[in-house]
C-alpha positions in Angstrom: -7.4 -55.8 -55.9 -9.7 -55.8 -53.0 -10.2 -59.0 -51.9 -12.5 -60.8 -48.9 -10.1 -63.1 -47.4 -6.7 -62.4 -46.0 -4.8 -65.5 -45.8 -1.2 -64.2 -46.4 -1.4 -65.8 -50.0 -2.6 -63.1 -52.9 -3.5 -66.2 -55.1 -5.3 -68.0 -52.6 -7.1 -64.8 -51.6 -8.1 -64.0 -55.1 -9.6 -67.6 -55.6 -11.5 -67.7 -52.4 -12.9 -64.4 -53.3 -13.8 -65.5 -56.7 -15.6 -68.5 -55.6 -17.3 -66.8 -52.8 -18.6 -64.1 -55.2 -19.8 -67.4 -57.2 -21.5 -68.9 -54.5 -23.2 -65.7 -53.4 -24.3 -64.2 -57.2 -25.0 -67.5 -59.2 -28.5 -68.4 -57.7 -29.6 -64.8 -57.3 -28.7 -63.8 -60.9 -30.0 -67.2 -62.2 -33.2 -66.5 -60.5 -33.7 -63.2 -62.2 -32.7 -64.5 -65.5 -35.2 -67.5 -65.6 -37.7 -64.6 -64.5 -37.0 -62.5 -67.6 -36.7 -65.3 -69.9 -40.6 -66.0 -69.7 -41.3 -62.6 -71.1 -38.6 -63.3 -74.2 -40.5 -66.7 -74.8 -43.7 -65.0 -74.7 -42.8 -62.2 -77.1 -39.9 -63.2 -79.1 -39.7 -66.7 -79.5 -40.4 -67.5 -83.2 -41.2 -71.2 -83.0 -43.8 -70.8 -80.0 -46.8 -72.5 -81.4 -49.9 -70.3 -81.2 -52.5 -71.8 -82.3 -53.4 -75.9 -81.7 -55.9 -76.9 -84.2 -57.7 -80.1 -84.9 -56.1 -82.9 -87.1 -58.6 -84.2 -89.9 -58.8 -88.0 -89.4 -57.7 -88.3 -92.8 -54.4 -86.7 -92.3 -53.6 -88.1 -89.0 -50.0 -89.5 -88.9 -49.8 -93.0 -87.5 -48.2 -92.4 -83.9 -46.4 -95.1 -81.7 -47.0 -94.6 -78.1 -44.0 -96.5 -76.1 -44.0 -97.6 -72.9 -41.1 -99.1 -71.5 -41.8 -100.8 -68.4 -40.0 -102.6 -65.5 -41.8 -104.1 -62.6 -45.0 -101.8 -63.1 -47.6 -104.1 -61.9 -49.1 -101.4 -59.8 -49.9 -98.7 -62.3 -49.3 -100.4 -65.9 -52.9 -101.5 -66.2 -54.7 -98.3 -65.5 -52.0 -96.5 -67.8 -52.9 -98.9 -70.5 -56.4 -98.6 -70.5 -56.3 -94.8 -70.1 -54.3 -94.8 -73.1 -56.6 -97.0 -75.2 -59.8 -95.6 -74.1 -59.2 -91.7 -73.3 -57.1 -90.2 -76.1 -58.8 -87.9 -78.7 -56.9 -89.6 -81.6 -57.6 -92.7 -83.6 -54.4 -93.4 -85.7 -52.0 -95.1 -83.2 -50.6 -98.2 -81.4 -49.5 -98.8 -77.7 -45.9 -100.6 -77.9 -44.9 -101.7 -74.6 -41.3 -102.8 -73.9 -41.3 -105.0 -70.8 -37.7 -104.9 -69.6 -37.2 -108.4 -67.8 -40.1 -107.7 -65.4 -40.2 -110.0 -62.3 -43.7 -109.2 -60.9 -47.1 -109.6 -62.2 -46.5 -107.0 -65.1 -46.2 -109.8 -68.0 -49.3 -111.1 -67.2 -51.5 -108.4 -66.7 -50.0 -107.3 -70.1 -50.9 -110.6 -71.7 -54.5 -110.1 -70.5 -54.5 -106.6 -72.0 -53.2 -107.7 -75.3 -56.3 -109.8 -75.8 -58.6 -106.8 -74.9 -56.8 -104.3 -77.2 -56.0 -105.1 -80.9 -53.6 -102.1 -81.2 -51.8 -103.0 -78.1 -48.3 -104.9 -78.8 -46.0 -106.2 -76.0 -42.1 -106.9 -76.6 -40.6 -109.2 -73.8 -37.0 -108.5 -73.0 -35.8 -111.4 -70.7 -33.0 -109.5 -69.1 -33.2 -106.0 -67.5 -30.8 -103.6 -69.4 -32.6 -100.2 -68.7 -34.9 -97.9 -70.1 -32.9 -96.5 -73.0 -32.2 -100.3 -74.2 -35.9 -101.0 -74.0 -36.6 -97.9 -76.0 -33.9 -98.6 -78.4 -35.4 -102.0 -78.9 -38.9 -100.7 -79.4 -37.8 -98.6 -82.3 -37.1 -101.3 -84.2 -40.8 -102.6 -83.9 -42.5 -99.1 -84.0 -44.9 -98.8 -86.8 -45.1 -95.1 -86.5 -42.9 -92.6 -87.9 -43.7 -90.4 -84.9 -42.8 -91.9 -81.4 -44.5 -90.8 -78.1 -42.4 -91.8 -75.0 -44.7 -92.5 -72.1 -43.6 -93.9 -68.7 -45.5 -96.4 -67.3 -46.9 -94.0 -64.2 -47.6 -91.2 -66.8 -50.5 -90.2 -68.5 -51.1 -87.4 -71.0 -54.1 -85.3 -71.1 -56.6 -86.7 -73.8 -55.8 -84.0 -76.8 -52.2 -84.5 -76.0 -51.4 -86.4 -79.5 -53.4 -83.9 -81.5 -51.5 -81.1 -80.0 -48.2 -82.8 -80.5 -49.0 -83.3 -84.1 -49.6 -79.7 -84.6 -45.8 -79.2 -84.3 -44.8 -81.8 -86.9 -47.4 -80.6 -89.2 -45.9 -77.0 -89.6 -44.4 -75.7 -92.7 -40.8 -75.5 -90.9 -41.2 -79.0 -88.9 -38.7 -81.0 -91.3 -35.9 -80.5 -88.8 -37.9 -81.0 -85.5 -36.5 -83.9 -83.7 -38.5 -83.8 -80.4 -41.3 -81.7 -78.9 -41.3 -82.1 -75.0 -44.4 -81.6 -72.8 -45.4 -79.6 -69.7 -45.3 -82.2 -66.5 -47.6 -82.1 -64.0 -47.9 -83.9 -60.4 -50.7 -86.4 -59.9 -50.1 -87.1 -56.2 -50.2 -84.2 -54.2 -51.3 -85.6 -51.0 -48.4 -85.1 -49.1 -46.0 -82.0 -48.2 -43.2 -83.5 -50.1 -45.2 -84.0 -53.4 -46.8 -80.5 -52.9 -43.2 -79.1 -52.7 -42.4 -80.8 -56.2 -45.5 -79.2 -57.9 -43.4 -75.8 -57.2 -40.5 -77.4 -58.5 -42.0 -78.6 -61.6 -43.7 -75.4 -62.4 -40.3 -73.5 -61.8 -38.2 -76.2 -63.9 -41.0 -76.5 -66.9 -42.6 -73.1 -66.4 -39.6 -70.9 -66.5 -36.4 -72.9 -67.1 -37.4 -74.6 -70.6 -39.1 -71.4 -71.8 -35.9 -69.6 -71.3 -33.6 -72.1 -72.6 -35.7 -72.3 -75.8 -37.0 -68.5 -76.2 -33.6 -67.1 -75.3 -31.1 -69.6 -75.9 -32.7 -71.7 -78.9 -32.1 -75.0 -77.1 -33.2 -77.4 -74.5 -30.8 -78.9 -71.6 -33.4 -81.8 -71.4 -36.6 -83.4 -72.7 -39.1 -84.6 -70.5 -38.6 -88.0 -70.4 -41.7 -89.4 -69.2 -43.6 -87.8 -72.0 -41.9 -86.4 -75.6 -42.7 -87.2 -78.9 -39.9 -88.2 -81.1 -39.2 -88.1 -84.8 -38.1 -91.9 -85.7 -35.6 -90.8 -88.1 -34.2 -88.0 -85.9 -33.7 -90.8 -83.3 -32.0 -93.1 -85.7 -29.8 -90.3 -87.0 -28.1 -90.0 -83.8 -27.5 -93.7 -83.2 -30.6 -94.1 -81.0 -30.3 -93.7 -77.0 -27.3 -94.1 -75.1 -27.7 -97.2 -73.1 -24.7 -96.5 -70.4 -26.0 -93.2 -69.5 -28.2 -92.4 -66.2 -30.7 -90.2 -67.7 -31.4 -90.9 -71.6 -33.7 -87.7 -71.9 -30.8 -85.3 -71.1 -28.2 -87.4 -73.2 -30.4 -87.6 -76.2 -31.7 -84.1 -76.1 -27.9 -82.8 -76.4 -27.2 -85.2 -79.2 -30.0 -84.2 -81.4 -29.0 -80.5 -80.9 -25.5 -81.3 -81.5 -26.1 -83.0 -84.5 -28.4 -79.9 -85.7 -31.6 -81.3 -85.2 -34.2 -78.8 -83.4 -36.0 -79.5 -80.2 -39.2 -77.8 -79.0 -40.9 -77.3 -75.5 -44.6 -77.4 -75.6 -46.1 -75.6 -72.7 -49.7 -76.2 -73.7 -49.5 -80.0 -74.1 -49.9 -81.6 -70.5 -49.2 -84.7 -69.1 -49.3 -86.1 -65.3 -46.8 -88.2 -63.4 -46.2 -89.7 -60.3 -43.5 -88.1 -58.0 -41.4 -89.7 -55.4 -43.6 -89.7 -51.8 -40.5 -90.3 -49.7 -37.2 -88.8 -48.8 -35.1 -92.0 -49.6 -37.3 -92.2 -53.2 -36.6 -88.6 -53.9 -32.7 -88.7 -52.8 -32.6 -91.9 -55.5 -34.4 -89.8 -58.1 -32.1 -86.5 -57.8 -29.0 -88.9 -57.8 -29.8 -90.2 -61.1 -30.6 -86.9 -62.6 -27.2 -85.2 -61.3 -25.4 -88.1 -62.4 -27.1 -87.8 -65.8 -26.3 -84.1 -66.1 -22.7 -84.5 -65.4 -22.3 -87.2 -67.8 -23.7 -84.9 -70.6 -21.4 -82.0 -69.6 -18.5 -84.2 -69.8 -19.3 -85.7 -73.1 -19.8 -82.6 -74.6 -16.9 -80.5 -73.3 -14.7 -81.0 -76.4 -17.6 -80.0 -78.9 -18.4 -77.1 -77.1 -14.7 -76.1 -75.8 -13.7 -76.2 -79.6 -16.4 -74.7 -81.1 -17.8 -72.2 -78.9 -19.4 -69.6 -81.3 -20.9 -72.4 -83.5 -24.1 -72.1 -81.3 -23.8 -69.4 -78.8 -27.2 -70.3 -76.9 -25.8 -74.0 -76.6 -22.5 -72.8 -75.2 -24.4 -70.3 -72.4 -26.5 -73.5 -71.1 -23.1 -75.3 -71.1 -21.6 -72.6 -69.1 -24.7 -72.4 -66.7 -24.2 -76.0 -66.3 -20.7 -75.5 -65.5 -21.6 -73.0 -62.8 -24.0 -75.1 -61.5 -21.8 -77.8 -60.8 -18.9 -75.2 -59.3 -21.7 -73.7 -57.3 -22.3 -76.9 -55.7 -19.0 -77.7 -54.8 -18.6 -74.3 -53.2 -21.6 -74.5 -51.4 -20.5 -77.5 -49.5 -16.9 -76.4 -49.3 -17.9 -73.0 -47.5 -20.6 -74.5 -45.7 -17.9 -76.9 -44.0 -15.5 -73.8 -43.6 -18.5 -71.9 -42.0 -18.9 -74.5 -39.5 -15.4 -74.8 -38.7 -15.0 -71.0 -38.2 -18.0 -71.1 -35.9 -16.7 -73.6 -33.4 -13.2 -71.7 -33.9 -14.6 -68.6 -32.7 -17.0 -70.2 -30.1 -14.0 -71.8 -28.5 -12.2 -68.5 -28.5 -15.0 -66.4 -26.9 -15.2 -64.3 -30.1 -18.9 -63.8 -30.5 -18.8 -60.4 -32.3 -17.2 -62.5 -35.3 -20.0 -65.3 -34.9 -22.5 -62.4 -35.1 -20.9 -61.1 -38.3 -20.7 -64.6 -39.8 -24.6 -65.2 -38.9 -25.4 -61.8 -40.6 -23.8 -62.1 -43.8 -25.4 -65.9 -43.9 -28.6 -64.3 -43.2 -28.4 -61.6 -45.9 -27.1 -64.3 -48.5 -30.3 -66.3 -47.6 -32.5 -63.6 -47.9 -31.2 -62.8 -51.5 -31.8 -66.0 -52.7 -35.2 -66.5 -51.1 -36.1 -63.0 -53.0 -34.7 -64.2 -56.2 -36.2 -67.6 -55.7 -39.7 -66.1 -55.2 -39.5 -64.0 -58.3 -38.6 -67.3 -60.4 -41.3 -69.2 -58.6 -44.2 -66.7 -58.9 -43.5 -66.3 -62.7 -43.4 -70.0 -63.1 -46.5 -70.5 -61.3 -48.4 -67.6 -63.0 -47.0 -68.8 -66.5 -47.7 -72.1 -66.1 -51.5 -73.8 -66.4 -52.8 -70.0 -66.2 -51.8 -69.5 -62.9 -54.0 -72.0 -61.4 -50.9 -73.4 -59.4 -50.5 -70.4 -57.8 -51.8 -71.9 -54.1 -48.3 -73.7 -54.3 -46.4 -70.8 -53.6 -46.7 -71.2 -50.1 -44.3 -74.3 -50.1 -41.9 -72.3 -51.8 -39.8 -72.0 -49.0 -39.5 -75.8 -48.4 -38.5 -76.1 -52.0 -36.0 -73.4 -52.0 -34.3 -74.5 -48.6 -34.6 -78.0 -49.0 -34.3 -78.7 -52.7 -31.6 -76.5 -53.5 -29.4 -78.2 -50.7 -30.2 -81.8 -51.9 -29.6 -80.9 -55.4 -26.1 -79.6 -54.4 -25.5 -83.0 -52.5 -26.5 -85.3 -55.4 -24.2 -83.5 -57.8 -21.1 -83.9 -55.5 -22.0 -87.2 -54.8 -22.3 -88.3 -58.2 -19.3 -86.5 -59.8 -17.1 -89.4 -59.6 -19.6 -92.1 -60.4 -20.4 -89.8 -63.8 -16.6 -90.0 -64.4 -16.5 -93.5 -64.4 -19.5 -93.9 -66.7 -17.6 -91.7 -69.4 -14.6 -93.9 -68.9 -16.8 -96.9 -69.7 -17.8 -98.3 -66.5 -21.5 -97.0 -66.5 -24.7 -99.0 -66.7 -28.2 -98.0 -67.8 -30.0 -101.0 -65.8 -32.9 -99.5 -63.8 -34.9 -100.3 -60.8 -38.6 -99.6 -60.9 -39.5 -96.9 -57.9 -41.0 -98.5 -54.9 -44.9 -97.8 -55.6 -47.3 -98.2 -53.0 -51.4 -99.4 -53.5 -52.3 -96.0 -53.1 -50.8 -94.7 -56.3 -53.2 -97.0 -58.2 -56.1 -95.2 -56.7 -54.4 -91.8 -57.0 -54.0 -92.7 -61.0 -57.6 -94.0 -61.2 -59.0 -90.9 -59.8 -56.7 -88.7 -62.0 -58.1 -90.5 -65.1 -61.5 -89.4 -64.2 -60.9 -85.9 -63.5 -59.1 -85.3 -66.6 -61.5 -87.1 -68.9 
């Protein structure tokens, strides 16, 4: 067997060679796979909603828009006013679950309740997390369909009408949830423009491929997803000790036989982190939640791999992603160590070969990444985001490394959660007053 490493131990050589091949090929093959998946979703996927018609008022199902909130005084007022006045739908209520807010959020909500008859607020005295707040709200929700809506998120005016189209179709009885297509509100900084590229990549390609090829979704968009109330109750509601309730509930639904759909035509607009510190905290939570789901469902997938082939492939992909993250940093430290070793020995030829190999690796990743992002930006929002392709290099070089860091650093905390030492308590993002102005301007633009 030809191996790339020669340590004197054949087993070690084979293992290192396999790890290196995984490191080299996984992101490249993954990028091309997502690229092909767009076409599968477009031309093969049978559950794709081709027509989104107007729902007559007399048959509009009653919808509860649930807004879990914790210390959201900057944005909660604009969000509620938008939900009350700008949606092209009549038969709905807005239910805010105030999860132990200590700022001015309760006072703002009290004033808004005097203004709107279809606004209700549930006050939870102690902060126990978004999942707990949502589970409490389900018990008070009047609608059989529940739209989750983050406090800093606004859906497009026709969103409810478009969501309902999925739940009124003849084959909809087993649909547990429909998750929407996210867009970025605050694009004033380089870091937020780069996230516009990222969300287009994730939503525009990965969810289309997951649904169109594998028949399932890895995660819902927690900021805006419409749930069937019976499906939430059927799986025991949200897991309250998990870092990401949207990933966890998506797997719980699909593991229990429910159908989950992605609606690329339903748009909502959300705030994204504007500082590296906020971004890193967000990615830590996402990485930890993904690993928790991976650990939770290992036994079910391992014992019944052929029960749902698509789900098993998604699980294998997540496994490779975790392995790739560890391999990436293992070989990065190894690369740095060899560099200083050869430098001390004056072996500049080996240094040249090392950097040549690294350059080839980066070039291949960039090419596959550009294919992926180009297809995503072209498919998402009819290509109107194509101008953000110029921020792709920053996304590919910086965000991929950050995701690799967060997967590695949150692996042990995720294991602790599975062992019963987790908590779903949340901390509201650090917001600036500028976000309020941005949200006001966006509301005017999409009206």
